[in-house]
C-alpha positions in Angstrom: 88.4 5.3 -45.1 90.6 7.9 -46.5 89.7 11.5 -46.0 88.1 13.3 -49.0 88.2 17.0 -49.3 85.5 18.7 -51.2 86.4 20.3 -54.6 86.6 23.9 -54.9 83.2 25.3 -55.9 81.2 22.3 -54.4 79.3 22.3 -51.5 78.2 25.9 -51.9 75.0 25.5 -49.7 76.4 23.7 -46.8 79.4 26.0 -46.7 77.1 28.9 -46.7 74.9 27.5 -43.8 78.3 26.6 -41.9 79.4 30.3 -42.1 76.0 31.1 -40.5 76.4 28.8 -37.8 79.9 29.7 -37.1 78.8 33.3 -36.8 76.4 32.1 -34.4 78.8 30.3 -32.2 81.0 33.5 -32.2 78.4 35.8 -31.2 76.6 33.5 -28.9 79.6 32.3 -26.9 81.5 35.3 -27.2 78.7 37.4 -25.4 78.9 34.9 -22.6 82.6 34.8 -21.9 82.9 38.6 -22.6 86.0 38.1 -24.7 86.7 38.0 -28.6 85.9 34.8 -30.0 86.6 34.2 -33.9 85.1 31.3 -35.5 85.7 31.1 -38.9 85.0 28.2 -41.6 87.8 26.0 -43.0 87.7 23.2 -45.6 85.0 20.4 -45.7 85.8 16.9 -45.4 84.1 13.5 -46.2 85.6 10.9 -43.7 84.4 8.5 -40.9 85.0 8.6 -37.0 88.4 6.2 -37.3 89.9 9.0 -39.6 88.8 11.7 -37.4 90.3 10.1 -34.2 93.6 9.3 -36.1 93.9 13.0 -37.3 93.7 14.5 -34.0 96.6 16.0 -32.3 94.9 17.1 -28.9 91.8 16.1 -27.1 88.9 17.6 -28.3 85.6 18.4 -26.4 82.3 17.4 -28.2 78.7 19.0 -27.9 76.2 16.7 -29.3 73.1 18.5 -30.3 70.0 16.4 -30.9 68.2 17.5 -33.9 64.4 17.0 -34.0 61.1 17.1 -36.3 62.1 16.4 -39.8 65.6 15.4 -38.6 64.6 13.2 -35.6 67.2 10.8 -34.7 70.2 12.9 -36.4 73.0 14.7 -34.4 74.7 17.6 -35.0 78.3 17.6 -32.9 80.2 20.5 -32.1 84.0 20.1 -31.7 86.4 22.3 -29.8 90.0 21.7 -28.5 89.8 21.0 -24.9 92.1 23.9 -24.3 89.6 26.3 -25.8 86.8 24.5 -23.5 88.6 25.1 -20.6 89.2 28.7 -21.6 85.7 29.4 -22.4 84.4 27.7 -19.4 86.8 29.7 -17.3 85.9 33.0 -18.6 82.4 32.3 -18.2 83.0 31.6 -14.4 85.4 34.7 -14.3 88.1 32.5 -13.2 91.5 34.4 -12.8 93.7 34.4 -15.9 96.4 32.5 -14.3 93.9 29.7 -13.1 92.7 29.4 -16.7 96.1 29.1 -18.0 96.8 26.2 -15.5 93.8 24.3 -16.5 94.5 25.0 -20.4 97.9 23.4 -19.8 96.6 20.4 -18.1 94.5 19.8 -21.2 91.7 18.0 -19.2 88.0 19.1 -18.9 86.8 18.4 -15.6 85.2 19.7 -12.3 83.6 23.1 -12.7 85.1 23.6 -16.0 82.9 20.6 -17.2 79.9 22.0 -15.4 80.4 25.4 -16.8 80.9 23.7 -20.2 77.5 22.1 -20.0 76.0 25.7 -19.7 77.9 26.6 -22.6 76.6 23.7 -24.8 73.1 24.6 -23.9 73.5 28.2 -25.0 75.4 27.0 -27.9 72.6 24.6 -29.1 70.1 27.5 -28.5 72.3 29.7 -30.8 72.7 27.2 -33.5 68.9 26.4 -33.3 68.0 29.8 -34.2 70.3 29.5 -37.5 68.9 26.2 -38.5 65.0 27.2 -37.9 65.7 30.1 -40.3 67.7 28.4 -42.9 66.0 24.7 -43.0 62.5 24.3 -42.5 60.8 22.2 -39.7 64.1 21.5 -37.6 65.0 22.1 -34.0 68.0 21.1 -31.9 68.9 20.7 -28.0 71.8 19.7 -26.0 71.9 16.0 -25.6 75.2 15.6 -23.9 78.9 16.2 -24.4 82.1 14.5 -23.5 85.8 14.4 -24.6 87.6 12.4 -27.4 91.2 12.0 -27.5 93.8 11.0 -30.3 92.9 7.6 -31.4 90.6 7.1 -28.5 86.6 7.6 -28.2 86.3 6.1 -24.8 82.5 6.9 -24.5 81.6 6.3 -28.1 80.5 9.8 -28.7 81.2 9.7 -32.5 79.0 7.6 -34.8 79.5 5.0 -37.5 79.3 5.7 -41.1 80.3 8.1 -43.7 80.4 11.7 -41.9 80.9 15.3 -43.2 83.4 17.3 -41.2 83.1 21.2 -41.5 86.4 22.3 -40.1 86.6 25.7 -38.3 89.4 28.1 -37.2 88.7 29.1 -33.6 90.3 31.8 -31.5 89.5 32.4 -27.9 90.6 35.7 -26.6 94.4 35.9 -26.9 94.9 32.3 -26.8 96.5 30.8 -29.9 94.0 29.9 -32.9 92.9 26.1 -32.9 90.8 23.9 -35.2 87.3 23.0 -34.3 84.6 21.9 -36.5 81.0 20.9 -37.0 80.1 17.2 -37.9 77.1 15.4 -39.2 76.3 12.4 -41.2 76.8 12.3 -45.0 73.1 12.1 -45.8 72.2 14.8 -43.6 75.0 17.1 -44.9 74.1 16.3 -48.5 70.4 17.3 -47.8 71.4 20.6 -46.2 73.7 21.2 -49.4 70.7 20.5 -51.6 73.0 18.4 -54.0 75.5 15.3 -53.4 79.1 16.2 -52.9 81.9 16.3 -55.4 85.1 15.1 -53.8 86.7 14.6 -57.0 88.4 11.5 -56.0 88.0 8.6 -58.3 89.3 6.0 -56.0 87.2 7.0 -52.8 85.5 4.5 -51.0 82.0 3.7 -52.4 78.9 4.1 -50.1 78.0 1.1 -48.8 74.6 -0.5 -50.4 71.4 0.7 -48.7 69.9 -1.8 -46.0 66.3 -2.7 -46.5 64.0 0.1 -45.5 63.2 -0.2 -41.8 59.5 0.2 -40.7 58.5 3.7 -40.1 58.8 5.0 -36.7 55.6 5.1 -34.5 53.9 8.7 -34.5 55.1 11.1 -31.9 52.8 11.4 -28.8 50.7 14.4 -28.4 52.7 17.1 -26.7 49.9 17.9 -24.3 49.6 14.1 -23.1 51.4 12.6 -20.5 50.1 9.4 -21.1 53.6 8.1 -22.8 55.6 8.9 -19.8 55.2 6.6 -16.6 54.6 8.6 -13.5 57.6 8.5 -11.2 56.9 8.2 -7.4 56.8 11.9 -6.1 59.6 13.0 -4.6 59.4 16.7 -4.4 57.1 19.8 -5.3 57.9 22.1 -8.2 56.5 25.6 -8.3 56.6 27.2 -11.7 56.4 31.1 -12.2 56.5 31.4 -16.0 56.2 35.0 -17.5 55.6 33.3 -21.0 54.2 29.7 -21.6 57.0 28.6 -24.1 58.4 26.0 -21.4 55.2 24.8 -19.7 54.6 21.5 -21.9 58.2 20.6 -21.5 58.0 21.4 -17.6 55.0 19.4 -17.1 56.5 16.3 -18.9 59.6 16.6 -17.1 58.0 16.7 -13.8 56.0 13.6 -14.5 59.3 11.8 -15.6 61.5 12.7 -12.4 58.4 12.6 -9.6 57.9 16.4 -8.9 54.3 17.5 -7.9 53.9 20.4 -10.4 52.2 23.7 -9.1 51.2 26.4 -11.6 51.2 29.9 -10.2 50.3 33.2 -12.3 52.0 35.5 -14.2 51.7 38.0 -12.0 52.3 36.4 -8.9 55.5 36.9 -7.0 57.1 33.8 -5.2 56.7 33.8 -1.5 60.2 32.5 -0.3 58.6 31.2 3.0 56.0 29.2 1.0 58.6 27.2 -0.9 61.1 26.1 1.8 62.8 22.8 0.7 60.8 22.9 -2.6 61.7 23.6 -6.3 60.9 27.0 -8.2 61.2 27.5 -11.7 61.5 30.9 -13.2 61.8 32.0 -16.5 63.4 35.4 -17.6 62.3 37.0 -20.9 64.1 40.5 -21.6 62.9 43.2 -19.6 62.0 40.9 -16.8 65.3 41.3 -14.6 63.4 41.8 -11.4 63.1 37.9 -11.5 66.7 37.7 -10.7 66.1 39.4 -7.4 63.3 37.0 -6.9 65.8 34.0 -7.1 68.2 35.9 -4.8 65.4 36.3 -2.3 64.5 32.8 -2.3 67.9 31.4 -1.9 69.0 34.1 0.8 65.8 32.8 3.0 66.3 29.2 2.3 69.4 27.9 0.8 67.9 24.4 0.4 65.1 25.8 -2.0 66.1 24.6 -5.5 65.8 27.5 -8.2 66.1 26.8 -11.9 66.4 29.8 -14.2 65.4 29.3 -17.9 66.8 32.3 -19.8 65.0 33.7 -22.8 67.7 34.9 -25.4 70.8 34.2 -23.1 73.9 36.7 -23.0 77.1 36.8 -21.1 75.2 39.7 -18.9 72.3 37.7 -18.2 74.1 34.4 -17.4 76.2 36.2 -15.0 73.0 37.9 -13.5 72.0 34.2 -13.0 75.0 33.1 -11.4 74.9 36.1 -8.9 71.3 35.4 -8.0 72.7 32.0 -6.7 70.5 29.9 -9.1 70.9 26.2 -8.7 70.5 25.7 -12.5 70.7 28.1 -15.5 69.4 27.0 -18.9 68.7 28.5 -22.0 65.3 28.5 -23.8 64.0 26.8 -25.9 64.6 23.7 -24.2 63.6 20.1 -24.4 62.4 17.7 -21.9 65.6 15.6 -21.6 68.1 18.3 -20.5 65.6 19.6 -18.2 64.8 16.2 -16.7 68.3 15.5 -16.3 68.9 18.7 -14.6 66.0 18.2 -12.1 67.0 14.6 -11.5 70.4 16.0 -10.6 69.3 18.6 -8.3 66.9 16.0 -6.6 70.1 14.1 -5.7 
């Protein structure tokens, strides 16, 4: 389909939300990379995946954030040019500037940059979630996955079918040249967020396809306290949780059952004994004001490098992520977190 740009003065509610989301990206990721990050809204277009791929000039990194609650099954996509993704990943890891330049020139997101971009995606979705929960009733978001699209090519089928709304963004990472990124969501969700249908002013625009017969309603979601809907995997190890706050407990229980870890819960006031957890997993959350937990992680890793430590950061920031890296954590995730990304991370650490 041809691209249709919204008429001036229309889409006001969506544009207001996009401005808030763009500001969240700038503040959240900017604090991580410790450099100036400018993210500003640009034009809004109604299009489809084929049109987007055809218009690309350079490869784009795509973060897919799975929406939940009233928007279960929907996805909010965030797009950055791969050069920007490489720059932000390198700055997060404090890679020397000349190495960042080399990777930007290569224009490929791979190796440690790809791994660091996953951490950026987690924190990105956490920040977007804060905005969405405040602006839209009964919604949440978590990192589903990420990948790369290229001009004319979506090798991993990251983008969906159907009519989409692309909210373009002007992005400037540190002193690098300004690029174009964007938020992408399906048309029905965008119009719901806008609280009104869109007006492109294009009389020749493709008419929407007739609606299909209504599908049967989805089954009710399982009780979050129940594990009956998750088949118990064979036990492959032991995970010790030291949670200062209860936020992640339910998710942790479900992830352990799915991947095959025996979960042992320790009290809030308990300090991990490194000798007691050799070759096991330890999960620590780190609320603001509990920075001593970074020291706990460091002591565990220094005593036994084979012990896997997962840090769950409340209110992630550049400083706190850096502290987590320096404490030698095996995985660093932002809160809130959903079961799927946590299960994936635990599975990867099991090897």
